[in-house]
C-alpha positions as CSV (number, residue, x, y, z in Angstrom):
1,X,-0.1,4.5,11.5
2,X,0.2,4.0,15.4
3,X,2.3,2.8,18.1
4,X,0.5,-0.4,19.4
5,X,2.5,-0.7,22.7
6,X,6.1,-0.2,23.9
7,X,8.4,-1.3,21.3
8,X,5.6,-2.4,19.0
9,X,4.9,-0.3,16.0
10,X,2.1,-0.8,13.5
11,X,2.4,-0.3,9.9
12,X,0.5,0.6,6.6
13,X,1.7,-1.2,3.4
14,X,3.3,1.8,1.5
15,X,-2.1,-1.2,-0.2
16,X,-14.3,-8.9,-2.1
17,X,-15.8,-10.9,-4.5
18,X,-15.9,-10.2,-8.2
19,X,-14.6,-12.0,-11.2
20,X,-11.7,-10.5,-13.4
21,X,-11.2,-8.1,-10.6
22,X,-7.3,-8.4,-10.7
23,X,-4.2,-9.6,-12.2
24,X,-1.9,-12.3,-12.1
25,X,1.6,-11.6,-11.1
26,X,2.4,-11.7,-14.9
27,X,-0.6,-10.0,-16.0
28,X,-3.4,-12.3,-16.9
29,X,-7.0,-11.4,-15.8
30,X,-8.1,-13.4,-12.9
31,X,-10.5,-13.2,-9.7
32,X,-9.7,-11.9,-6.4
33,X,-12.1,-13.6,-4.5
34,X,-11.1,-12.4,-1.1
35,X,-14.5,-12.9,0.7
36,X,-14.5,-16.6,-0.2
37,X,-12.5,-19.8,0.1
38,X,-10.6,-20.4,-3.2
39,X,-8.9,-23.8,-3.3
40,X,-5.2,-23.7,-3.8
41,X,-3.5,-25.5,-6.6
42,X,-0.1,-26.8,-7.4
43,X,2.6,-24.5,-8.6
44,X,4.3,-24.9,-12.3
45,X,7.8,-26.3,-12.1
46,X,9.4,-23.3,-12.6
47,X,7.7,-21.5,-9.9
48,X,8.1,-24.7,-7.8
49,X,12.0,-24.4,-8.3
50,X,12.2,-20.7,-7.2
51,X,9.8,-21.3,-4.3
52,X,12.2,-24.2,-3.0
53,X,15.2,-21.8,-3.6
54,X,13.5,-19.0,-1.6
55,X,12.4,-21.2,1.1
56,X,16.1,-22.4,1.7
57,X,17.1,-18.8,1.8
58,X,14.7,-17.7,4.2
59,X,15.8,-20.3,6.6
60,X,19.2,-18.8,6.6
61,X,18.0,-15.3,7.0
62,X,15.7,-16.6,10.3
63,X,12.6,-15.7,8.5
64,X,9.7,-17.4,10.4
65,X,7.2,-18.5,7.8
66,X,6.5,-22.2,8.4
67,X,2.7,-21.8,8.8
68,X,2.7,-20.3,4.9
69,X,3.3,-21.5,1.4
70,X,3.0,-20.0,-2.0
71,X,0.0,-21.4,-4.0
72,X,-2.1,-20.8,-7.2
73,X,-5.7,-20.5,-6.6
74,X,-8.6,-21.7,-8.9
75,X,-9.3,-17.9,-9.4
76,X,-6.3,-17.6,-11.3
77,X,-4.2,-15.6,-8.6
78,X,-0.9,-16.7,-7.1
79,X,-0.8,-15.8,-3.3
80,X,0.1,-17.2,0.2
81,X,-1.8,-20.2,1.8
82,X,-1.9,-21.6,5.0
83,X,-0.2,-24.9,5.1
84,X,-1.6,-25.8,8.5
85,X,-4.7,-24.6,10.5
86,X,-4.2,-21.0,11.8
87,X,-5.7,-19.3,14.9
88,X,-6.6,-15.6,15.4
89,X,-3.3,-14.0,17.1
90,X,-1.0,-16.3,15.7
91,X,2.1,-15.1,14.2
92,X,2.1,-15.8,10.6
93,X,5.3,-14.3,9.5
94,X,8.4,-12.7,11.3
95,X,11.1,-11.1,9.1
96,X,14.6,-9.8,10.7
97,X,15.1,-6.2,9.8
98,X,18.5,-7.4,8.3
99,X,16.6,-9.3,5.7
100,X,14.6,-6.3,4.2
101,X,15.3,-3.3,2.0
102,X,14.7,-0.1,3.9
103,X,15.0,3.8,3.4
104,X,14.3,6.3,6.0
105,X,12.3,9.2,4.7
106,X,14.4,12.4,4.6
107,X,17.8,10.8,4.6
108,X,19.9,13.0,2.5
109,X,22.6,10.4,1.6
110,X,22.3,7.0,0.0
111,X,23.7,4.0,1.9
112,X,27.4,3.3,1.9
113,X,27.2,0.3,-0.7
114,X,25.3,2.7,-3.1
115,X,28.1,5.7,-3.1
116,X,28.9,6.3,-6.7
117,X,25.9,4.5,-7.9
118,X,23.9,7.6,-8.0
119,X,24.8,11.1,-6.8
120,X,23.8,12.5,-3.6
121,X,21.7,15.0,-5.1
122,X,19.7,12.3,-7.1
123,X,19.2,10.3,-4.0
124,X,18.0,13.3,-2.2
125,X,15.7,14.4,-5.0
126,X,14.1,10.7,-5.2
127,X,11.2,10.2,-3.1
128,X,11.0,7.1,-0.9
129,X,10.0,5.0,-3.8
130,X,12.5,6.1,-6.0
131,X,15.2,5.4,-3.4
132,X,13.8,2.0,-2.6
133,X,13.8,1.4,-6.3
134,X,17.4,2.3,-6.4
135,X,18.4,0.0,-3.6
136,X,16.4,-2.9,-5.4
137,X,18.3,-2.4,-8.8
138,X,21.7,-2.3,-6.9
139,X,20.7,-5.7,-5.3
140,X,19.7,-7.2,-8.7
141,X,23.1,-6.0,-9.9
142,X,21.7,-3.5,-12.6
143,X,24.1,-0.6,-13.3
144,X,27.2,-2.1,-11.2
145,X,29.6,-5.0,-11.5
146,X,27.9,-8.0,-9.8
147,X,31.2,-9.3,-8.7
148,X,31.9,-6.2,-6.5
149,X,29.3,-7.4,-4.0
150,X,27.0,-10.2,-5.0
151,X,23.5,-9.6,-3.5
152,X,22.5,-11.9,-0.6
153,X,18.7,-11.3,-1.6
154,X,18.7,-13.1,-5.0
155,X,16.5,-15.7,-4.3
156,X,13.9,-13.4,-3.2
157,X,14.6,-11.1,-6.2
158,X,13.7,-14.1,-8.4
159,X,10.5,-14.3,-6.8
160,X,9.4,-10.7,-7.9
161,X,7.3,-10.1,-10.9
162,X,8.8,-9.4,-14.1
163,X,6.1,-7.0,-15.1
164,X,2.9,-5.3,-14.0
165,X,-0.2,-4.3,-16.0
166,X,-0.7,-0.9,-14.6
167,X,-1.8,2.3,-16.3
168,X,1.7,3.4,-16.5
169,X,2.2,1.0,-19.5
170,X,-0.8,2.0,-21.2
171,X,-1.1,4.4,-24.3
172,X,-2.7,7.9,-23.7
173,X,-5.8,6.5,-25.4
174,X,-6.0,3.4,-23.2
175,X,-5.8,5.7,-20.1
176,X,-8.7,7.8,-21.4
177,X,-10.9,4.9,-21.9
178,X,-11.1,4.8,-17.9
179,X,-13.5,7.9,-18.4
180,X,-12.7,8.8,-15.0
181,X,-10.6,12.1,-15.2
182,X,-9.1,12.1,-11.7
183,X,-7.4,9.2,-12.2
184,X,-6.4,9.9,-15.8
185,X,-4.9,13.0,-14.4
186,X,-3.1,11.3,-11.9
187,X,-1.6,8.9,-14.4
188,X,-0.3,11.5,-16.6
189,X,1.5,13.3,-13.5
190,X,2.9,10.0,-12.6
191,X,4.4,9.3,-15.8
192,X,5.9,13.1,-15.9
193,X,7.3,12.7,-12.4
194,X,8.9,9.2,-13.1
195,X,10.4,10.3,-16.4
196,X,12.1,13.3,-14.7
197,X,13.4,11.2,-11.9
198,X,14.7,8.6,-14.5
199,X,16.6,11.2,-16.5
200,X,18.3,12.3,-13.4
201,X,19.3,8.8,-12.4
202,X,20.5,7.9,-15.9
203,X,22.6,11.1,-15.9
204,X,24.3,9.6,-13.1
205,X,24.4,6.0,-14.2
206,X,24.0,5.3,-17.9
207,X,23.6,1.6,-17.4
208,X,20.2,1.8,-15.8
209,X,17.4,1.6,-18.4
210,X,13.9,2.9,-18.2
211,X,12.3,-0.4,-18.1
212,X,14.4,-1.5,-15.2
213,X,14.1,1.8,-13.5
214,X,10.2,1.8,-13.9
215,X,9.7,-1.9,-12.9
216,X,11.8,-1.1,-9.8
217,X,9.8,1.8,-8.9
218,X,6.5,-0.4,-9.4
219,X,7.8,-2.9,-7.0
220,X,8.4,0.0,-4.4
221,X,5.2,1.3,-4.6
222,X,3.1,-1.9,-4.6
223,X,5.1,-3.9,-2.1
224,X,6.4,-1.7,0.5
225,X,4.9,-0.5,3.9
226,X,5.6,2.3,6.1
227,X,5.6,3.4,9.6
228,X,7.4,5.4,12.0
229,X,11.2,5.0,12.3
230,X,12.2,3.3,15.6
231,X,15.8,1.9,16.4
232,X,16.4,-1.6,17.6
233,X,16.0,-1.7,21.3
234,X,19.6,-2.8,22.5
235,X,19.0,-5.8,24.4
236,X,22.6,-6.2,25.3
237,X,22.7,-2.8,27.0
238,X,19.5,-3.6,29.0
239,X,20.9,-6.9,30.1
240,X,24.1,-5.5,31.0
241,X,22.4,-2.8,33.0
242,X,20.6,-5.3,35.1
243,X,23.5,-7.5,35.7
244,X,25.6,-4.2,36.8
245,X,23.0,-3.2,39.3
246,X,22.3,-6.8,40.7
247,X,26.2,-7.0,41.3
248,X,26.4,-3.5,42.8
249,X,23.6,-4.3,45.3
250,X,24.9,-7.5,46.1
251,X,28.3,-6.3,46.8
252,X,26.8,-3.1,49.0
253,X,28.3,-0.7,46.3
254,X,25.0,0.8,45.8
255,X,22.0,0.7,47.8
256,X,18.7,-0.6,46.4
257,X,17.2,3.2,46.1
258,X,20.1,4.6,44.3
259,X,20.3,1.2,42.1
260,X,16.5,1.6,41.1
261,X,16.8,5.3,40.3
262,X,19.8,4.6,38.2
263,X,18.5,1.8,36.5
264,X,15.3,3.9,35.8
265,X,17.3,6.7,34.3
266,X,19.5,4.2,32.0
267,X,16.4,2.5,30.7
268,X,14.7,5.9,30.0
269,X,17.6,6.8,28.0
270,X,17.9,3.6,26.2
271,X,14.2,3.4,25.3
272,X,14.0,7.0,24.6
273,X,16.8,6.8,22.2
274,X,15.3,3.9,20.3
275,X,11.8,4.8,20.3
276,X,10.8,8.3,21.1
277,X,13.6,10.5,19.7
278,X,13.0,9.3,16.2
279,X,9.3,10.1,16.4
280,X,10.0,13.5,17.9
281,X,11.9,14.3,14.3
282,X,8.9,12.6,12.5
283,X,11.2,9.9,10.9
284,X,9.7,7.3,8.7
285,X,10.9,4.1,7.2
286,X,9.7,2.5,4.2
287,X,10.1,-1.4,3.9
288,X,10.0,-4.1,1.3
289,X,10.2,-7.3,3.4
290,X,10.6,-10.7,1.6
291,X,7.5,-13.0,1.9
292,X,5.5,-10.4,3.4
293,X,5.2,-8.7,-0.2
294,X,3.9,-12.1,-1.4
295,X,0.7,-11.9,0.8
296,X,-2.4,-10.5,-1.3
297,X,-4.7,-7.5,-0.2
298,X,-8.3,-7.9,1.5
299,X,-9.7,-4.5,2.3
300,X,-12.8,-5.8,3.9
301,X,-13.0,-4.8,7.5
302,X,-11.5,-7.4,9.9
303,X,-10.6,-9.6,6.7
304,X,-6.6,-9.2,6.8
305,X,-3.8,-9.1,8.8
306,X,-1.5,-6.2,10.0
307,X,2.2,-5.6,9.9
308,X,3.8,-4.6,13.4
309,X,7.5,-4.0,14.2
310,X,8.7,-5.8,17.3
311,X,11.6,-3.1,18.4
312,X,13.3,-5.6,21.2
313,X,13.6,-8.5,18.4
314,X,14.2,-6.2,15.5
315,X,11.5,-8.1,13.5
316,X,8.4,-7.2,11.4
317,X,5.8,-9.4,12.3
318,X,2.4,-10.3,10.5
319,X,-0.3,-11.4,13.1
320,X,-3.4,-13.2,12.1
321,X,-6.7,-11.3,12.8
322,X,-8.9,-14.4,12.0
323,X,-8.6,-18.3,11.7
324,X,-7.6,-20.0,8.6
325,X,-7.9,-23.7,7.5
326,X,-5.3,-25.6,5.8
327,X,-5.2,-24.3,2.2
328,X,-7.0,-21.2,2.8
329,X,-5.6,-18.0,1.2
330,X,-4.2,-15.6,3.8
331,X,-4.5,-11.9,3.3
332,X,-3.1,-8.6,4.6
333,X,-4.6,-5.2,4.4
334,X,-2.6,-2.5,2.2
335,X,-4.3,0.1,4.3
336,X,-7.3,2.4,3.3
337,X,-6.8,2.4,-0.7
338,X,-9.2,3.7,-3.1
339,X,-9.7,2.0,-6.3
340,X,-7.7,4.8,-8.0
341,X,-4.6,4.0,-5.9
342,X,-5.0,0.2,-6.3
343,X,-5.3,0.3,-10.1
344,X,-2.7,3.1,-10.7
345,X,0.0,1.4,-8.4
346,X,-1.0,-2.4,-7.8
347,X,-2.8,-3.4,-11.0
348,X,-6.2,-4.3,-9.8
349,X,-9.4,-3.3,-8.7
350,X,-11.4,-3.9,-5.7
351,X,-15.3,-4.9,-6.0
352,X,-17.3,-3.0,-3.5
353,X,-14.0,-1.2,-2.1
354,X,-15.2,0.4,1.2
355,X,-12.5,2.7,0.9
356,X,-13.1,4.0,-2.5
357,X,-14.0,7.6,-3.4
358,X,-15.2,9.5,-6.3
359,X,-13.4,13.1,-6.6
360,X,-14.9,16.3,-7.5
361,X,-12.7,19.0,-8.4
362,X,-14.3,22.8,-8.1
363,X,-17.5,21.4,-6.7
364,X,-18.6,25.0,-6.1
365,X,-19.0,25.6,-9.6
366,X,-20.8,22.4,-10.2
367,X,-23.2,23.0,-7.2
368,X,-24.0,26.4,-8.6
369,X,-25.3,25.0,-11.8
370,X,-27.4,22.4,-10.3
371,X,-28.8,25.1,-8.0
372,X,-29.5,27.1,-11.1
373,X,-31.3,24.3,-12.7
374,X,-33.4,23.7,-9.7
375,X,-34.1,27.4,-9.1
376,X,-32.6,27.0,-5.5
377,X,-30.6,30.0,-4.1
378,X,-27.4,28.8,-2.5
379,X,-25.6,31.5,-0.3
380,X,-21.8,31.4,0.3
381,X,-20.6,29.1,-2.5
382,X,-18.0,31.3,-3.6
383,X,-16.6,31.6,0.1
384,X,-17.0,27.9,0.3
385,X,-14.9,27.4,-2.8
386,X,-12.2,29.9,-1.5
387,X,-11.8,28.1,1.8
388,X,-11.8,24.4,0.6
389,X,-9.6,24.3,-2.7
390,X,-9.0,20.6,-2.5
391,X,-11.3,17.9,-4.3
392,X,-14.4,16.9,-2.6
393,X,-14.7,13.3,-2.0
394,X,-17.9,11.2,-2.2
395,X,-17.4,7.8,-0.4
396,X,-19.7,4.7,-0.8
397,X,-21.4,6.1,2.5
398,X,-21.8,9.4,1.2
399,X,-20.2,13.0,1.6
400,X,-18.4,14.1,4.7
401,X,-20.8,15.1,7.2
402,X,-19.0,18.5,7.9
403,X,-19.7,19.1,4.0
404,X,-23.3,17.9,4.1
405,X,-23.9,20.3,7.1
406,X,-22.3,23.1,4.9
407,X,-24.5,22.3,2.2
408,X,-27.8,22.5,4.5
409,X,-26.8,26.0,5.5
410,X,-26.1,27.0,2.0
411,X,-29.2,25.7,0.4
412,X,-31.4,26.5,3.1
413,X,-32.2,23.0,4.6
414,X,-31.3,19.5,4.4
415,X,-34.1,18.8,1.8
416,X,-32.9,21.4,-0.6
417,X,-29.3,20.2,-0.2
418,X,-30.2,16.6,-0.9
419,X,-32.1,17.7,-4.1
420,X,-29.0,19.8,-5.2
421,X,-26.5,17.1,-4.6
422,X,-28.8,14.4,-6.4
423,X,-29.0,16.5,-9.6
424,X,-25.2,17.0,-9.5
425,X,-24.6,13.2,-9.2
426,X,-27.2,12.5,-11.9
427,X,-25.4,15.0,-14.2
428,X,-22.1,13.4,-13.5
429,X,-23.3,9.9,-14.2
430,X,-24.9,10.9,-17.4
431,X,-22.0,12.6,-18.8
432,X,-20.2,9.4,-19.3
433,X,-19.8,8.0,-22.8
434,X,-21.2,4.5,-21.8
435,X,-23.6,3.9,-19.2
436,X,-23.3,1.8,-16.2
437,X,-25.6,-1.0,-17.6
438,X,-23.6,-1.1,-20.9
439,X,-20.3,-1.5,-18.7
440,X,-21.7,-4.0,-16.4
441,X,-22.9,-6.2,-19.7
442,X,-19.5,-5.7,-21.2
443,X,-17.7,-6.8,-18.0
444,X,-19.7,-9.9,-17.7
445,X,-19.1,-10.9,-21.2
446,X,-15.4,-11.1,-20.7
447,X,-13.6,-14.5,-20.6
448,X,-10.6,-15.7,-18.9
449,X,-8.7,-15.1,-22.1
450,X,-10.0,-11.5,-22.3
451,X,-7.3,-8.6,-22.3
452,X,-6.4,-7.8,-18.9
453,X,-6.2,-4.0,-19.6
454,X,-10.1,-4.2,-20.8
455,X,-11.1,-5.9,-17.6
456,X,-9.4,-3.6,-15.4
457,X,-10.9,-0.7,-17.5
458,X,-14.3,-2.1,-17.2
459,X,-14.3,-2.7,-13.7
460,X,-13.1,0.7,-12.7
461,X,-15.6,2.4,-14.8
462,X,-18.3,0.0,-13.0
463,X,-17.3,0.8,-9.6
464,X,-17.1,4.4,-10.2
465,X,-20.6,4.6,-11.7
466,X,-21.9,2.3,-8.9
467,X,-20.7,4.5,-6.3
468,X,-22.4,7.7,-7.9
469,X,-25.7,5.3,-8.5
470,X,-25.8,4.2,-4.7
471,X,-25.6,7.8,-3.5
472,X,-28.2,9.1,-5.8
473,X,-30.5,6.5,-4.5
474,X,-29.7,7.3,-1.1
475,X,-30.1,11.0,-1.5
476,X,-33.6,10.6,-3.4
477,X,-35.0,8.9,-0.6
């Protein structure tokens, strides 16, 4: 996340070609053909009706989305299409800050409308996604009398998915079928953390049930984006300052030099209070923005648009990074997400994901075993383990250069290091209950009517094993 220009802040949502690589909004297997143009089709009557109501609501909220529309694509994916030609650099979407759900990280008290909904302690203990989930539940009318303050966001809420097929809803045995222990462990930890938070929420508000709370948490995790918190630039104050200075100089109340200095000081204070002070305190806000949350992910470099915050206009904008023809599906990037993150929180797997990683816990012990089998003496492995407790990550492009440099030193040269690492990866690939070739055959044999969970499980296994195989081939050259 970075500041692009004065008053403009870039955000990362807080998120390639392959068949059966993702899910419909309601959970059926489908293709996420991000690298090809998929013709769009008409919506069914129910969704068309909801979209019509949503479009009317966006107009009342001053949400600018005239170039985009909702569509079903022949891959089976529901997403956003271009309704007219779009050029690179065009503003695709503009959503005023007043039309979004937003929480600021570190805020110890809930918004005033949530007073009494849950305790301050529960709000403070909830992470950003839990706080956004509580805001969303309040807007839905869950756990409160809807007559107290009807939500103004009902038309958007009706567009949200009614369920998600993520590992959170799988049985323990089904999660184990992923075969990839780092993700299995993360899923177990997620269930534990969400269960603890739900019990705390239900203690405050017994009308909130587990299914509603979990779905709201999933909406927050999969549809929010984050960035540095900045206040709205007060245009009225800036205009008034300029007007007063102009009048004062015209009436000779102030000379031009004093007027210029005064103006500069006032503007510095205004801009600093809005943009600089929040960054000094490291504040981050997390946002669910209607319409932006409907745009699907494309992780290919340069293949998707980004989200920015325009402080002067107090709007979140999506700028196109490439041209689109009428009917093309439009994408944004959810950020540098591994397939672990995409499956765990978004419910899909991305083929040939450049941001995917393979995690190795306690790699020093594994390296010692590989060195022993190859009769290679490695110096300093124990020291490396104690100074590098975090998991070691293997990317599609290989291990981190610093790690490779350390390996060269410990193993007595690059050739020895590559031999050790190749052996380690071959052992890792060989320990799986099913081979890469068997998983590929099983995946190719799937049909559109196949179980979504099975498709996701097989694709995750295929992607992880391909990552290992690719690096084995590279190290063996």
